[in-house]
N, C-alpha and C positions, 0 to 999 in steps of 0.2 A: 477250473473254469468257474467263473462267477455266475450268478443267477441269470443275469441279462444275456450272457453268451450262451448259456444252456438253453434258455427260452428260444433264442434264434436257431440253435442247432435242432431243437425239437421241431420247430416250425418247418425247417427245411426237410427233415425226414418225413414229417406228416404230409407235406406237399408232394414229395416224391412218391410216397406210398399211394396217395390219392390219385395221382396221375396214372399209376400202374393199376388202379382199380381196387385197391385195398383200403379198408377203413380201420382206423385205430381207435380203440376204446379209451375212455378217460384213464383207466388203469394202465393201459399201454403207454400213454403219454406221460404219466407220472413215473413209470419205470424208466422210460427213455431219459427223462430229465435227471433222475437219480444217477443213471449211468454216466450221463454227460458231466455231472458234477463230481463224479468219482466216488459216490456213496455206495454204489453197487458195482460189482464186477461180473463179467460173463461167467466166471467160475461159480459165484454165489447164485446167479440166476439159474444155471444148469442144475446145481445142487437142489435148489428149491423146487424146480420143475420135476426132477427125479423123485423127490419126496412126495410131491403131489400125486404123481402117477402111481407110485407104490401104494399110497393110501387108497387110491381108487381101486386098484387091482386087488388089494388085500380084502376089500369088502365085496368083491365080485365073486359070486358062486357059480361054478360050472355045473351044468346039468346035462346029462347025456340021456 
């Protein structure tokens, strides 16, 4: 998908999300465009999310 088509796809997703009451950050919009252009896959996004959560939880200390 070229840049123009990706921009249109992102605008459609953004409009749909806003109708449902959700707001997308600039980072979310960038990620959506990269996915639309085939630069990012859902597998890579899930992997990055898991790594982020692991980093957060590794630094969290449990106190009883």
